[in-house]
Structure formats: structure tokens, C-alpha cells
C-alpha positions in Angstrom: -49.4 26.3 -8.3 -50.0 23.8 -11.1 -46.6 24.5 -12.6 -45.0 24.0 -9.2 -46.7 20.6 -8.9 -45.5 19.6 -12.3 -42.0 20.7 -11.4 -42.1 18.6 -8.2 -43.5 15.6 -10.1 -40.7 15.8 -12.7 -38.1 16.1 -9.9 -39.5 13.1 -8.2 -39.4 11.1 -11.4 -35.7 12.0 -11.9 -34.9 10.9 -8.3 -36.7 7.6 -8.9 -34.9 7.1 -12.2 -31.5 7.8 -10.5 -32.3 5.2 -7.9 -32.8 2.6 -10.5 -29.7 3.4 -12.6 -27.3 0.5 -13.1 -24.1 1.1 -11.1 -20.9 1.8 -13.1 -19.8 -1.8 -12.5 -22.9 -3.2 -14.0 -24.4 -4.9 -10.9 -26.6 -4.1 -8.0 -23.8 -4.9 -5.4 -25.8 -7.8 -4.0 -23.2 -10.3 -5.0 -20.3 -8.1 -3.8 -21.6 -8.0 -0.2 -22.7 -11.7 -0.2 -20.8 -14.0 2.3 -18.5 -16.6 0.9 -20.0 -19.4 2.9 -23.0 -20.2 5.0 -21.2 -20.7 8.3 -20.8 -18.2 11.2 -19.9 -14.8 9.7 -16.9 -12.9 11.1 -17.0 -9.8 9.0 -14.5 -11.3 6.5 -11.8 -12.1 9.2 -9.7 -15.2 8.6 -6.9 -16.2 10.8 -4.2 -18.0 8.8 -1.6 -20.3 10.5 1.8 -19.9 8.7 4.9 -22.0 9.0 8.2 -20.3 9.8 11.7 -21.5 10.8 10.7 -20.8 14.4 7.4 -22.5 14.4 3.8 -21.8 13.4 2.1 -18.4 14.0 -1.2 -16.9 13.2 -1.7 -14.2 10.6 -4.8 -11.9 10.7 -6.6 -11.1 7.4 -10.0 -9.4 6.7 -11.8 -9.7 3.4 -13.8 -6.7 2.2 -16.4 -7.5 -0.5 -16.7 -10.5 -2.8 -15.5 -10.4 -6.4 -14.3 -13.7 -7.9 -12.4 -11.7 -10.6 -10.6 -9.1 -8.5 -9.0 -9.7 -5.1 -6.4 -7.2 -4.0 -4.1 -8.2 -1.1 -2.9 -5.0 0.7 0.7 -5.2 2.0 1.4 -2.2 4.1 4.7 -0.6 4.9 6.9 0.5 7.8 8.2 -2.1 8.1 6.1 -2.7 11.1 2.9 -0.7 10.4 -0.5 -2.2 10.6 -3.2 -2.6 7.9 -5.1 0.4 9.3 -3.6 3.2 7.2 -5.0 1.4 4.1 -8.6 2.0 5.4 -8.8 4.8 2.9 -9.8 2.1 0.3 -13.1 1.7 2.1 -14.3 4.9 0.5 -13.3 3.9 -3.0 -13.1 0.1 -3.7 -16.6 -1.1 -2.7 -18.4 1.2 -5.2 -16.3 -0.4 -8.0 -16.9 -3.9 -6.6 -13.2 -4.4 -6.1 -12.6 -7.0 -3.4 -9.6 -6.2 -1.1 -8.0 -8.0 1.8 -6.5 -6.3 4.8 -3.4 -8.2 6.1 -1.3 -7.7 9.2 2.1 -9.1 8.6 3.8 -11.3 11.3 4.8 -9.0 14.2 2.2 -6.4 13.3 -1.2 -5.4 14.5 -3.6 -8.3 15.0 -1.2 -11.0 13.9 1.1 -12.9 16.3 4.2 -11.1 17.4 6.9 -13.6 18.4 9.3 -10.8 19.2 12.2 -12.6 17.6 14.3 -10.5 15.2 15.5 -13.6 13.5 12.1 -13.8 11.9 12.4 -10.3 10.4 13.6 -11.4 7.1 12.6 -10.4 3.5 12.7 -13.9 2.1 10.5 -15.2 5.0 8.1 -12.3 4.4 7.7 -13.4 0.7 7.0 -16.9 1.8 4.4 -15.6 4.3 2.6 -13.9 1.4 2.6 -17.1 -0.6 1.1 -19.0 2.4 -1.6 -16.3 2.8 -2.4 -16.5 -0.9 -2.9 -20.3 -0.7 -5.0 -20.0 2.4 -7.3 -17.5 0.7 -7.5 -19.4 -2.6 -6.2 -16.5 -4.7 -5.1 -17.4 -8.2 -3.5 -15.8 -11.3 -7.0 -15.1 -12.5 -7.8 -12.7 -9.7 -4.8 -12.1 -7.4 -3.6 -8.5 -7.3 -0.8 -7.5 -4.9 -0.7 -3.9 -3.7 2.5 -3.1 -1.8 3.2 0.3 -0.3 6.7 1.4 0.9 8.2 -1.7 2.6 5.2 -3.6 1.2 6.4 -2.6 -2.2 9.8 -4.3 -1.4 7.9 -7.5 -0.5 5.6 -7.2 -3.5 8.5 -6.9 -6.0 10.3 -9.9 -4.5 7.1 -11.9 -4.5 6.5 -11.1 -8.1 10.1 -12.1 -9.0 9.5 -15.5 -7.4 5.8 -16.2 -7.7 4.5 -14.1 -10.6 2.9 -17.1 -12.1 0.4 -16.8 -9.3 -0.3 -13.1 -10.0 -2.9 -11.3 -12.0 -1.2 -7.9 -11.5 1.4 -6.1 -9.3 1.0 -2.6 -7.8 4.2 -0.9 -6.4 3.2 2.2 -4.4 5.9 4.7 -3.3 8.9 2.3 -3.3 12.1 2.3 -5.2 13.9 -0.8 -6.4 17.2 -0.1 -4.8 18.3 0.7 -1.3 21.4 2.5 -2.6 19.3 4.7 -4.9 16.9 5.4 -2.0 19.8 6.4 0.2 21.3 8.6 -2.5 17.9 10.4 -3.0 17.5 10.9 0.8 21.0 12.4 1.1 21.3 14.4 -2.1 17.7 15.6 -2.5 15.6 15.4 0.6 18.3 16.3 3.2 19.3 19.4 1.1 15.7 20.7 1.1 15.9 21.0 4.9 17.1 23.9 6.9 20.8 23.3 7.5 20.6 24.0 11.2 17.7 21.6 11.6 19.5 19.0 9.7 22.6 19.4 11.8 20.6 18.9 14.9 19.0 15.8 13.5 22.4 14.4 12.4 23.9 15.1 15.8 21.1 13.0 17.5 21.7 10.3 14.9 25.4 10.3 15.4 24.9 9.6 19.1 22.4 6.9 18.4 20.0 8.7 20.6 16.9 7.8 18.5 14.6 7.6 21.5 15.3 11.2 22.3 11.9 13.1 22.1 13.7 15.9 20.4 14.4 13.7 17.4 10.7 13.3 16.6 10.0 16.9 17.5 12.4 17.9 14.7 11.3 15.3 12.2 7.6 15.8 12.5 7.4 19.4 11.1 10.5 19.3 9.0 10.3 15.9 7.4 7.1 14.0 8.1 4.8 17.0 7.4 6.6 17.6 4.1 7.4 14.1 2.8 5.2 11.5 4.6 1.8 13.2 4.7 1.2 16.8 3.7 -2.3 17.2 5.2 -2.7 19.7 8.1 -3.5 16.8 10.3 -2.7 13.1 9.8 -5.8 11.1 9.1 -7.1 8.8 12.0 -6.2 5.5 10.2 -2.6 6.8 9.8 -2.3 7.8 13.4 -3.6 4.4 14.6 -1.2 2.6 12.3 1.7 4.7 13.5 0.7 4.3 17.1 1.0 0.5 16.8 4.2 0.4 14.9 6.5 -2.5 15.7 9.7 -0.4 16.3 11.9 -3.5 16.6 10.8 -4.7 13.2 11.2 -1.2 11.7 14.7 -0.7 13.1 15.9 -4.2 12.2 14.9 -3.9 8.5 14.9 -0.2 7.8 17.4 1.0 10.5 16.7 3.8 13.0 17.3 6.8 10.7 14.6 8.3 8.5 17.2 9.4 5.9 17.8 6.1 4.1 18.1 2.4 4.9 20.7 1.0 7.3 19.2 -2.2 8.5 18.9 -5.6 6.8 17.8 -3.9 3.7 21.0 -1.9 3.2 22.2 -3.8 0.2 18.8 -4.7 -1.3 18.6 -4.1 -5.0 16.3 -5.6 -7.7 16.8 -3.1 -10.5 18.5 -5.6 -12.8 15.7 -8.1 -12.2 12.7 -5.9 -13.1 12.6 -6.9 -16.8 11.7 -10.4 -15.6 8.4 -9.2 -14.3 5.8 -9.8 -17.1 2.5 -9.4 -15.3 0.8 -6.0 -15.6 2.5 -3.7 -13.2 1.6 -0.3 -11.8 4.2 1.9 -10.2 3.0 4.9 -8.2 5.1 7.9 -7.4 4.5 11.4 -5.9 6.3 14.8 -6.2 7.0 15.2 -2.5 7.5 11.5 -1.6 10.5 10.1 0.3 11.0 8.0 -2.8 12.2 9.5 -6.1 9.2 9.8 -8.4 11.5 9.6 -11.5 12.8 6.3 -10.2 9.2 5.1 -9.9 8.5 6.1 -13.5 11.7 4.3 -14.5 10.4 1.1 -12.8 7.3 1.2 -15.1 9.6 1.3 -18.1 11.7 -1.7 -16.9 9.0 -4.3 -16.3 7.5 -5.8 -19.4 4.0 -4.4 -19.0 4.4 -1.3 -16.9 2.1 1.6 -16.2 2.9 4.7 -14.2 0.8 6.9 -12.0 2.1 10.3 -10.9 0.6 12.2 -8.0 1.7 15.9 -8.4 0.4 17.0 -5.0 1.3 13.8 -3.0 3.9 12.6 -0.7 4.6 9.1 0.8 1.0 8.7 1.8 -0.4 10.1 -1.5 -3.4 7.8 -1.1 -4.4 10.6 1.4 -2.7 13.9 0.4 -3.4 13.4 -3.3 -6.3 11.1 -2.9 -8.4 12.0 -6.0 -5.5 11.4 -8.4 -4.3 8.3 -6.5 -7.6 6.5 -6.2 -8.8 7.4 -9.7 -5.6 6.1 -11.3 -5.5 2.9 -9.1 -9.1 2.0 -9.7 -8.7 2.6 -13.5 -5.6 0.3 -13.6 -7.3 -2.5 -11.7 -10.5 -2.4 -13.8 -8.5 -2.1 -17.0 -6.4 -5.2 -16.1 -9.6 -7.0 -15.3 -10.8 -6.2 -18.8 -7.7 -7.7 -20.4 -5.4 -4.6 -20.7 -1.7 -5.0 -19.8 -0.6 -1.3 -20.0 -2.8 1.5 -18.9 -2.4 5.3 -19.6 -3.1 7.1 -16.3 -1.6 10.6 -16.5 
């Protein structure tokens, strides 16, 4: 009985010691969760008025955490998806005291939707990000841009124009050329599909019958489940984001087909400009992605200070279906840049 009591005592001491260990980031998280001001608290939400050629509209943002040295703006994809599918970061960034900012682009989610396709423009989207940056007081000492898919297009263009305002750039699951993306879709992804299924999909596309329920019925098991998210069920944040997709924005920029770009982005290409990007840059690719992972690796070699993260079990949403690799690598990159590193070995 005495030995049992001693054992219990030692276990209790170990538990107490663990409770008082210093977190990996070196703080007690009090400052991280502290409000930025003493006014009415809104959970970090800030509505930002932005100027456009068609007037002023409101953009919704939500700050998570408080770290003066690291502020990551999350630019999600689609085009037309909401911030919600990025909610996976809630399980990883706070414990590392990484501040991050949810952001619904114009026409998406909680932001204004003027329903004017003239405003669906890449250059205008870049200027929108710059206005958001200014409103949030983000600087080249703390401003990280994470762009996924279409968000990666915006992020690359933003860096090419405004990199003096950046601390680091993160390009997740996006190639630097619409032509290369289309070639990969046609020569690699399409050839992996059952020819009969592909013929049926192509027949619907040829008729322009993209609203036909059969189109999505064919795509979901034969394309989405293999190249968008390989989990048995799509996570709730992904379903919510997909359910609120601005289809008009998506089709205007991307085009209606899932096999390559055919909208306003058809001729988009910044491959030759990548060497101009000097800020630390992380490119993320995945084996089963809709984007060529070798192209993503190539991007990291073209920018001046590039790092590459490869997700061997992931697809387009590898922050979910190869989560451990994705989050570990992303966090390592952000913290390394914060410590002064420009290139980071991740795989």
C-alpha cells in the first residue's frame, strides 16, 4: 500500500510538472489571446471598406490570435470559395502562437457580393489584398501571405507587385501557368480516368450542360474523391465552403470545366517573373493534386529564396488528407522565417 501511495505521489508530481512546462513557443499564450484594443470585442472580426472601379464595398476579415511578429493572411481558392475550408488551421496555429487572419474576398462568404462580373478581375483582387493589408496594419516585418489554389494566383501576383510589404509568401497547390495547368489536366489527370467516364464527362461539357446533375455525379467519385480531397468524407469546413461557392465568380475566372482553365485566367502565366520574388517563399505540392507537384517543386527553385513541401498522400486539399505532413511543414517554415531563415529544408 505504501508503494502504491508513493507511485501515486510521483505520478501527481509529474502531472504538476507537466502543467508548468514552458510551451514550445516560449510563452504562456496570455499575450496571444489578448485583445488588440480596449473597445467592444467582436471576436477579431473587422469589416474593411475597399475601393473598386464600381464603388466601395465591405470585406469581412477575422483575426485569430495576437502575435506582432507573425500575421498570416489566408487567401482561399475557388475562385469563389469562402474562408471556411481554412478552419483546419484552428487546430495547429494557436499552439504555436501564429496569428492568422480569415478573409472572404469580394463576392464570397461574409463579404459584399455586388454580383457584377466586371469586378471579377485578377488585378483588382491584388489591389483588394493591398487595401486589406493597409487596414490591418500588416508590414514586411510580420506579413505572411498564404494563398491556396486561386488564392495562390493572387498571392503570386501580389508578391510580384508588392513584395516590399511582405515577410514571406506561401503558395499552396497552385502552378504558375494556366497553360501548364491545362496540359497537366489533359495529359495526366484525364488519362487516369476510366475512358468511358471521361467520354461521358466530355460529352456534357461539349453541350455546355454544366448544370446537369449527372455532371457532378460523375465528377465526385471519379475526380473530386481522387484529386480534390481523398478522405472518405469531406470535412465539414470544406462542405460549408463548397456549399457557399460563388459559381458566377468561379466560372468567370476558372471556366465551367474542372479539366483546366478556360475563363479570364486562360492566358495567365508568371513563370518568367518568378525569379523576381526575393522574399522567403514556400511552395506546397501533393502527389494526387490537380496541380503538378513537380511544377510546384520547380517554383521553389525559380524564386530567389524558395522552399518546397511535398505531401506524398495528399491531393488539392492536402491540408486535410495529408494533414500531419502539411501542417508540420507549414508551421516549421513560418517559425523558421520568423527566426531569420530564408530557405527551409522540409522533406
